[in-house]
N, CA, C and O of each residue as an XYZ file, in Angstrom:
652
protein
N      92.266    157.357    128.191
C      92.265    157.094    126.714
C      92.112    155.569    126.560
O      92.682    154.778    127.311
N      91.391    155.238    125.648
C      91.068    153.764    125.381
C      92.344    152.954    125.013
O      93.186    153.337    124.200
N      92.385    151.792    125.707
C      93.576    150.819    125.312
C      92.843    149.526    125.121
O      92.128    149.118    126.036
N      92.969    148.813    123.952
C      92.398    147.616    124.027
C      92.872    146.541    124.884
O      92.117    145.624    125.208
N      94.206    146.610    125.307
C      94.667    145.586    126.130
C      93.947    145.860    127.573
O      94.003    144.966    128.418
N      93.402    146.851    127.808
C      92.838    147.196    129.176
C      91.308    147.227    129.097
O      90.636    147.748    129.988
N      90.765    146.645    127.991
C      89.276    146.827    127.669
C      88.819    145.412    128.008
O      89.339    144.439    127.462
N      87.851    145.300    128.908
C      87.314    143.974    129.349
C      86.546    143.290    128.089
O      86.728    142.112    127.779
N      85.674    144.158    127.405
C      85.060    143.702    126.188
C      86.007    143.108    125.192
O      85.741    142.037    124.646
N      87.188    143.822    124.921
C      88.058    143.421    123.945
C      88.874    142.122    124.426
O      89.053    141.235    123.591
N      89.313    141.981    125.560
C      89.895    140.908    125.881
C      89.154    139.773    126.178
O      89.569    138.684    125.781
N      88.048    139.858    126.858
C      87.079    138.744    126.838
C      86.610    138.109    125.540
O      86.484    136.899    125.353
N      86.347    139.169    124.587
C      85.929    138.664    123.291
C      87.017    137.987    122.647
O      86.762    136.906    122.117
N      88.368    138.505    122.594
C      89.515    137.849    122.076
C      89.715    136.483    122.597
O      90.001    135.566    121.827
N      89.564    136.284    123.993
C      89.812    134.854    124.516
C      88.762    133.996    123.941
O      89.117    132.937    123.423
N      87.497    134.320    123.965
C      86.280    133.620    123.656
C      86.522    133.293    121.996
O      86.241    132.143    121.660
N      86.953    134.086    121.082
C      87.120    133.830    119.810
C      88.296    132.635    119.668
O      88.178    131.651    118.939
N      89.373    132.910    120.462
C      90.477    131.881    120.460
C      89.999    130.677    120.832
O      90.242    129.657    120.187
N      89.197    130.699    122.028
C      88.810    129.236    122.542
C      87.818    128.727    121.453
O      87.891    127.515    121.252
N      86.954    129.376    120.750
C      86.168    128.763    119.859
C      86.931    128.154    118.713
O      86.623    127.103    118.150
N      87.998    128.953    118.416
C      88.658    128.357    117.236
C      89.435    127.004    117.604
O      89.459    126.022    116.862
N      90.045    127.086    118.808
C      90.478    125.841    119.139
C      89.566    124.727    119.346
O      89.865    123.565    119.071
N      88.448    125.094    119.835
C      87.329    123.881    119.985
C      87.054    123.469    118.747
O      87.112    122.251    118.582
N      86.714    124.262    117.645
C      86.292    123.960    116.401
C      87.234    122.875    115.798
O      86.769    121.898    115.211
N      88.715    123.097    115.977
C      89.636    122.283    115.254
C      89.742    121.041    116.124
O      89.987    119.975    115.559
N      89.590    121.071    117.376
C      89.745    119.830    118.280
C      88.465    118.968    118.164
O      88.593    117.750    118.043
N      87.307    119.504    118.194
C      86.112    118.749    118.372
C      85.840    118.198    116.975
O      85.206    117.148    116.869
N      86.305    118.878    115.847
C      85.927    118.370    114.568
C      86.333    116.923    114.392
O      85.685    116.157    113.678
N      87.551    116.522    115.139
C      87.862    115.134    115.026
C      86.874    114.177    115.751
O      86.929    112.966    115.535
N      86.059    114.664    116.525
C      84.943    113.763    117.096
C      83.547    113.960    116.464
O      82.522    113.514    116.979
N      83.581    114.673    115.289
C      82.385    115.009    114.640
C      81.396    115.956    115.325
O      80.223    115.956    114.954
N      81.820    116.775    116.323
C      81.249    117.776    117.157
C      81.535    119.053    116.404
O      82.410    119.145    115.543
N      80.640    120.150    116.833
C      81.089    121.533    116.620
C      80.701    122.223    117.873
O      79.782    121.849    118.602
N      81.480    123.282    118.084
C      81.365    124.018    119.303
C      79.855    124.418    119.641
O      79.515    124.458    120.824
N      78.988    124.700    118.677
C      77.748    124.992    119.042
C      76.907    123.920    119.592
O      75.954    124.194    120.322
N      77.262    122.520    119.228
C      76.709    121.403    119.765
C      76.932    121.180    121.294
O      76.122    120.543    121.967
N      78.023    121.713    121.793
C      78.335    121.287    123.105
C      77.475    121.651    124.248
O      77.370    120.882    125.204
N      76.795    122.888    124.198
C      75.787    123.327    125.259
C      74.484    122.328    125.231
O      73.808    121.952    126.189
N      74.356    122.051    124.003
C      73.103    121.359    123.767
C      73.295    119.833    124.442
O      72.478    119.259    125.163
N      74.487    119.383    124.045
C      74.910    117.994    124.441
C      75.054    117.815    126.129
O      74.807    116.775    126.739
N      75.498    119.043    126.701
C      75.742    118.947    128.201
C      74.319    119.144    128.835
O      73.996    118.457    129.804
N      73.445    120.099    128.285
C      72.293    120.302    128.840
C      71.403    119.087    128.693
O      70.698    118.751    129.645
N      71.393    118.436    127.605
C      70.465    117.262    127.435
C      71.096    115.952    128.184
O      70.321    115.046    128.487
N      72.314    115.850    128.449
C      72.937    114.891    129.252
C      72.551    114.998    130.742
O      72.478    114.003    131.464
N      72.297    116.308    131.183
C      71.674    116.544    132.555
C      70.121    116.450    132.543
O      69.506    116.129    133.560
N      69.502    116.739    131.360
C      67.939    116.752    131.511
C      67.505    116.379    130.050
O      67.099    117.233    129.262
N      67.608    115.162    129.768
C      67.216    114.567    128.661
C      65.744    114.948    128.316
O      64.993    114.930    129.291
N      65.218    115.268    127.196
C      63.788    115.625    127.014
C      63.339    117.001    127.080
O      62.139    117.231    127.227
N      64.265    118.027    126.978
C      63.975    119.389    126.949
C      63.362    119.836    125.609
O      63.523    119.184    124.577
N      62.635    121.002    125.671
C      62.089    121.590    124.420
C      63.232    122.196    124.030
O      64.195    122.377    124.774
N      63.140    122.646    122.434
C      63.843    123.591    121.870
C      63.871    125.026    122.660
O      64.939    125.581    122.919
N      62.771    125.500    122.969
C      62.702    126.757    123.773
C      63.511    126.540    125.054
O      64.368    127.367    125.367
N      63.278    125.474    125.798
C      64.009    125.530    127.034
C      65.611    125.414    126.859
O      66.368    125.986    127.643
N      66.046    124.689    125.849
C      67.527    124.787    125.552
C      67.877    126.003    125.136
O      68.959    126.452    125.513
N      67.112    126.697    124.360
C      67.450    128.119    123.888
C      67.561    129.066    125.026
O      68.425    129.942    124.998
N      66.737    128.947    126.031
C      66.852    129.869    127.269
C      68.072    129.401    128.054
O      68.870    130.260    128.429
N      68.297    128.067    128.347
C      69.434    127.567    129.212
C      70.811    127.873    128.627
O      71.779    128.226    129.300
N      70.797    127.694    127.258
C      72.153    127.975    126.622
C      72.378    129.397    126.230
O      73.429    129.772    125.709
N      71.187    130.319    126.536
C      71.515    131.768    126.190
C      71.673    131.816    124.808
O      72.556    132.599    124.460
N      71.034    131.162    123.804
C      71.126    131.155    122.408
C      69.805    131.684    121.936
O      68.778    131.328    122.514
N      69.762    132.620    120.790
C      68.624    132.987    120.292
C      67.785    131.861    119.797
O      68.369    130.837    119.445
N      66.495    131.923    119.727
C      65.648    130.718    119.278
C      66.034    130.571    117.936
O      66.296    129.399    117.665
N      66.170    131.429    116.918
C      66.478    130.977    115.595
C      67.777    130.402    115.482
O      67.891    129.513    114.638
N      68.812    130.725    116.169
C      70.185    130.044    116.201
C      69.980    128.606    116.639
O      70.400    127.624    116.028
N      69.226    128.594    117.865
C      68.951    127.213    118.501
C      68.216    126.116    117.536
O      68.435    124.905    117.545
N      67.346    126.778    116.750
C      66.690    126.019    115.773
C      67.484    125.391    114.738
O      67.270    124.247    114.337
N      68.452    126.188    114.285
C      69.464    125.632    113.388
C      70.440    124.665    114.056
O      70.740    123.653    113.422
N      70.912    124.843    115.133
C      71.748    124.069    115.876
C      71.107    122.623    116.109
O      71.750    121.580    115.992
N      69.762    122.698    116.452
C      69.037    121.457    116.583
C      68.886    120.644    115.358
O      68.934    119.414    115.363
N      68.686    121.443    114.210
C      68.465    120.860    113.026
C      69.697    119.916    112.471
O      69.663    118.793    111.968
N      70.906    120.886    112.783
C      72.112    120.236    112.349
C      72.490    118.955    113.212
O      72.958    117.917    112.743
N      72.206    119.201    114.561
C      72.585    117.934    115.378
C      71.657    116.968    115.045
O      72.148    115.842    115.126
N      70.456    116.984    114.686
C      69.505    115.972    114.291
C      69.965    115.262    113.002
O      69.978    114.035    112.897
N      70.352    116.139    111.999
C      70.775    115.505    110.757
C      72.306    114.566    110.851
O      72.644    113.655    110.096
N      73.050    115.114    112.005
C      74.208    114.415    112.288
C      74.012    113.270    113.154
O      74.977    112.580    113.482
N      72.877    113.024    113.537
C      72.592    111.821    114.366
C      72.851    112.042    115.856
O      72.920    111.036    116.563
N      73.001    113.256    116.414
C      73.114    113.478    117.908
C      72.048    113.608    118.627
O      72.071    113.352    119.831
N      71.019    113.998    118.038
C      69.683    114.193    118.987
C      68.475    113.600    118.023
O      68.641    113.354    116.828
N      67.320    113.424    118.688
C      66.168    113.002    118.112
C      64.960    113.733    118.881
O      64.897    113.923    120.096
N      64.054    114.088    117.950
C      62.823    114.551    118.531
C      61.840    113.544    118.784
O      61.746    112.528    118.096
N      60.985    113.854    119.926
C      59.894    113.073    120.399
C      58.680    113.818    120.701
O      58.713    115.005    121.024
N      57.567    113.114    120.596
C      56.424    113.799    120.843
C      56.298    113.912    122.439
O      56.367    112.852    123.061
N      56.136    114.988    123.088
C      55.853    115.153    124.447
C      54.575    114.330    124.919
O      53.431    114.533    124.510
N      54.909    113.495    125.726
C      53.776    112.637    126.436
C      52.787    113.389    127.051
O      51.630    113.012    126.865
N      52.998    114.474    127.819
C      51.986    115.274    128.457
C      51.326    116.178    127.573
O      50.135    116.427    127.760
N      51.951    116.696    126.640
C      51.427    117.772    125.635
C      51.788    117.373    124.137
O      52.903    117.509    123.631
N      50.789    116.918    123.587
C      51.112    116.362    122.115
C      51.503    117.399    121.135
O      52.022    117.133    120.051
N      51.225    118.639    121.572
C      51.691    119.756    120.701
C      53.167    120.157    120.741
O      53.715    120.911    119.936
N      53.767    119.515    121.848
C      55.152    119.966    121.916
C      55.929    118.616    121.571
O      55.436    117.488    121.595
N      57.412    118.998    121.205
C      58.135    117.863    120.896
C      59.526    118.186    121.730
O      60.118    119.264    121.789
N      59.834    117.063    122.292
C      61.093    117.139    123.228
C      62.385    116.560    122.361
O      62.274    115.845    121.365
N      63.481    116.959    122.873
C      64.689    116.762    122.273
C      65.439    115.603    123.072
O      65.472    115.768    124.291
N      65.981    114.575    122.620
C      66.582    113.503    123.355
C      68.025    113.169    122.643
O      68.144    113.276    121.422
N      68.981    112.808    123.382
C      70.414    112.445    123.006
C      70.082    111.048    122.283
O      69.153    110.318    122.628
N      70.834    110.824    121.396
C      70.818    109.419    120.530
C      71.848    108.574    121.130
O      72.650    109.152    121.864
N      71.974    107.337    120.959
C      73.050    106.446    121.476
C      74.253    107.061    121.031
O      75.158    107.162    121.860
N      74.437    107.500    119.852
C      75.662    107.944    119.395
C      76.242    109.116    120.268
O      77.400    109.085    120.686
N      75.328    110.204    120.534
C      75.586    111.251    121.375
C      76.094    110.650    122.893
O      77.130    111.010    123.451
N      75.203    109.734    123.385
C      75.408    109.254    124.606
C      76.690    108.576    124.753
O      77.286    108.734    125.818
N      77.270    107.752    123.730
C      78.601    107.307    123.719
C      79.779    108.356    123.592
O      80.892    108.177    124.088
N      79.396    109.486    122.861
C      80.511    110.546    122.703
C      80.504    111.501    123.894
O      81.508    112.163    124.157
N      79.339    111.585    124.647
C      79.300    112.468    125.838
C      80.673    112.447    126.769
O      81.337    113.461    126.987
N      80.973    111.213    127.250
C      82.009    111.169    128.226
C      83.266    111.750    127.425
O      83.957    112.611    127.970
N      83.550    111.327    126.232
C      84.590    111.880    125.548
C      84.631    113.289    125.482
O      85.719    113.842    125.646
N      83.501    114.032    125.243
C      83.547    115.338    125.134
C      83.815    115.985    126.487
O      84.592    116.927    126.647
N      83.071    115.370    127.491
C      83.392    115.954    128.813
C      84.755    115.689    129.254
O      85.258    116.516    130.014
N      85.425    114.686    128.909
C      87.018    114.547    129.257
C      87.740    115.686    128.389
O      88.686    116.284    128.901
N      87.411    115.936    127.366
C      87.814    116.900    126.362
C      87.919    118.282    126.935
O      88.854    119.076    126.843
N      86.639    118.417    127.611
C      86.447    119.693    128.054
C      87.293    119.915    129.303
O      87.826    121.016    129.438
N      87.467    118.973    130.230
C      88.315    118.870    131.385
C      89.584    119.175    131.052
O      90.190    120.044    131.679
N      90.142    118.508    130.039
C      91.456    118.684    129.461
C      91.818    120.147    129.007
O      92.875    120.730    129.248
N      90.707    120.642    128.281
C      90.755    121.985    127.581
C      90.817    122.958    128.762
O      91.656    123.854    128.677
N      90.056    122.905    129.835
C      90.026    123.805    130.806
C      91.319    123.775    131.494
O      91.819    124.855    131.806
N      91.977    122.592    131.797
C      93.200    122.461    132.407
C      94.376    123.197    131.497
O      95.265    123.854    132.039
N      94.297    123.033    130.151
C      95.338    123.629    129.299
C      95.138    125.245    129.355
O      96.088    126.026    129.290
N      93.711    125.661    129.491
C      93.639    127.231    129.586
C      94.179    127.780    130.768
O      94.614    128.931    130.802
N      94.175    126.901    131.892
C      94.740    127.518    133.213
C      96.147    127.250    133.575
O      96.611    127.463    134.696
N      96.875    126.721    132.459
C      98.448    126.446    132.957
C      98.911    127.690    133.436
O      98.663    128.804    132.976
N      99.762    127.321    134.620
C     100.374    128.729    135.129
C      99.514    129.724    135.876
O      99.958    130.808    136.255
N      98.274    129.325    136.075
C      97.415    130.197    136.806
C      97.148    129.502    138.126
O      96.853    128.307    138.102
N      97.228    130.152    139.274
C      97.005    129.545    140.518
C      95.611    129.317    140.695
O      94.814    129.954    140.006
N      95.159    128.355    141.666
C      93.668    128.123    141.836
C      93.082    129.553    142.282
O      92.080    130.057    141.774
N      93.888    130.161    143.355
C      93.293    131.392    143.846
C      92.869    132.364    142.720
O      91.816    132.997    142.786
N      93.775    132.462    141.632
C      93.623    133.430    140.677
C      92.322    132.996    139.753
O      91.544    133.804    139.246
N      92.244    131.602    139.641
C      91.107    131.177    138.776
C      89.922    131.461    139.657
O      88.994    132.044    139.098
N      89.779    131.171    140.886
C      88.588    131.486    141.881
C      88.291    133.176    141.609
O      87.157    133.649    141.532
N      89.315    133.812    141.507
C      89.037    135.405    141.518
C      88.674    135.662    139.985
O      87.937    136.606    139.699
N      89.101    134.967    139.170
C      88.676    135.098    137.734
C      87.181    134.887    137.644
O      86.446    135.767    137.196
N      86.710    133.658    138.092
C      85.246    133.267    138.041
C      84.439    134.259    138.865
O      83.338    134.685    138.516
N      84.975    134.543    139.813
C      84.182    135.656    140.633
C      83.961    137.019    139.929
O      82.857    137.551    139.813
N      85.014    137.474    139.516
C      85.052    138.706    138.585
C      84.010    138.653    137.249
O      83.132    139.456    136.936
N      84.384    137.562    136.665
C      83.578    137.274    135.372
C      81.955    137.079    135.867
O      81.037    137.522    135.176
N      81.741    136.425    137.033
C      80.429    136.409    137.486
C      79.711    137.963    137.707
O      78.586    138.292    137.331
N      80.450    138.584    138.241
C      80.159    139.942    138.708
C      79.842    140.837    137.364
O      78.903    141.625    137.256
N      80.876    140.529    136.321
C      80.688    141.270    135.107
C      79.365    140.903    134.339
O      78.654    141.746    133.791
N      79.112    139.547    134.360
C      77.834    138.996    133.723
C      76.641    139.512    134.390
O      75.634    139.766    133.729
N      76.688    139.691    135.699
C      75.654    140.286    136.341
C      75.472    141.691    136.007
O      74.318    142.110    135.909
N      76.475    142.488    135.817
C      76.470    143.744    135.380
C      75.785    143.841    133.966
O      75.032    144.782    133.712
N      76.035    142.945    133.138
C      75.718    143.011    131.662
C      74.116    142.665    131.904
O      73.237    143.438    131.523
N      73.891    141.655    132.450
C      72.444    141.300    132.715
C      71.537    142.445    133.119
O      70.429    142.681    132.639
N      72.086    143.039    133.952
C      71.410    144.558    134.565
C      71.192    145.464    133.377
O      70.265    146.274    133.388
N      71.968    145.360    132.413
C      71.741    146.265    131.200
C      70.758    145.727    130.173
O      70.352    146.450    129.263
N      70.421    144.623    130.295
C      69.371    144.016    129.345
C      67.994    144.481    129.564
O      67.738    144.992    130.654
N      67.051    144.372    128.652
C      65.747    144.662    128.868
C      65.327    143.632    129.943
O      65.918    142.565    130.110
N      64.153    144.085    130.727
C      63.770    143.063    131.810
C      63.319    141.750    131.562
O      63.441    140.869    132.412
N      62.798    141.552    130.441
C      62.421    140.122    130.051
C      63.723    139.357    129.670
O      63.844    138.185    130.024
N      64.578    139.906    129.048
C      65.844    139.332    128.663
C      66.713    138.907    130.017
O      67.170    137.790    130.259
N      66.806    140.026    130.775
C      67.563    139.773    132.034
C      67.044    138.527    132.701
O      67.836    137.606    132.899
N      65.791    138.416    133.063
C      65.156    137.349    133.750
C      65.557    135.955    133.200
O      65.872    135.032    133.952
N      65.527    135.845    131.763
C      65.898    134.641    131.113
C      67.381    134.277    131.378
O      67.809    133.164    131.683
N      68.122    135.481    131.196
C      69.634    135.006    131.388
C      70.008    134.662    132.769
O      70.868    133.806    132.976
N      69.316    135.379    133.878
C      69.535    134.931    135.151
C      69.252    133.491    135.448
O      69.988    132.718    136.062
N      68.059    133.238    134.915
C      67.534    131.758    135.148
C      68.578    130.675    134.380
O      68.735    129.531    134.808
N      69.144    131.104    133.400
C      69.834    130.305    132.595
C      71.232    130.082    133.477
O      71.743    128.991    133.728
N      71.695    131.332    133.865
C      73.010    131.432    134.501
C      72.945    130.501    135.902
O      73.838    129.694    136.162
N      71.943    130.681    136.649
C      71.811    129.764    137.883
C      71.928    128.369    137.587
O      72.602    127.630    138.305
N      71.234    127.906    136.439
C      71.205    126.578    136.172
C      72.536    126.053    135.667
O      72.793    124.849    135.701
N      73.441    127.027    135.163
C      74.710    126.719    134.627
C      75.793    126.826    135.731
O      76.977    126.632    135.454
N      75.366    127.147    137.031
C      76.437    127.425    137.981
C      77.283    126.203    138.152
O      76.762    125.089    138.225
N      78.629    126.394    138.221
C      79.665    125.234    138.310
C      79.376    124.428    139.371
O      79.090    125.007    140.419
N      79.379    123.075    139.360
C      79.381    122.282    140.662
C      80.492    122.097    141.248
O      81.495    122.023    140.538
N      80.607    121.986    142.555
C      81.707    121.861    143.420
C      82.379    120.472    143.030
O      81.718    119.488    142.697
N      83.792    120.502    143.111
C      84.381    119.078    142.629
C      84.180    118.111    143.822
O      84.544    116.939    143.734
């Protein structure tokens, strides 16, 4: 019989919703929104990506990414530039404001991750990441072939770095 407390979908969704709620409250003080964070992080690693590349890397629908980019541009976090190698394309770049804020956001993310794992052993965290990675792989296998390829590519690029 179905029990929501033993449902991976329910529990993961509940955790994600609560993390988003906390992020929204805490990041608002910095002028950021949760949807801006993946863009900020990807552009801090590879400044000059296209909107389509960001959409794929962040695993966000193109229309949603267009809205995020528009809001970030109007808030002064990113700017568009003509692609030097292909004049038909525009690339996205962090502004000086975003570059100044980036270390603060990364510090906040580190502190947030630490607060989420209070009372959880390093071994259990490793197991959690391993299990969630397998679940993500299982979900990707259920996507249509074109979507699965995009998701796997983005996930490989998002793989956590060793400390």
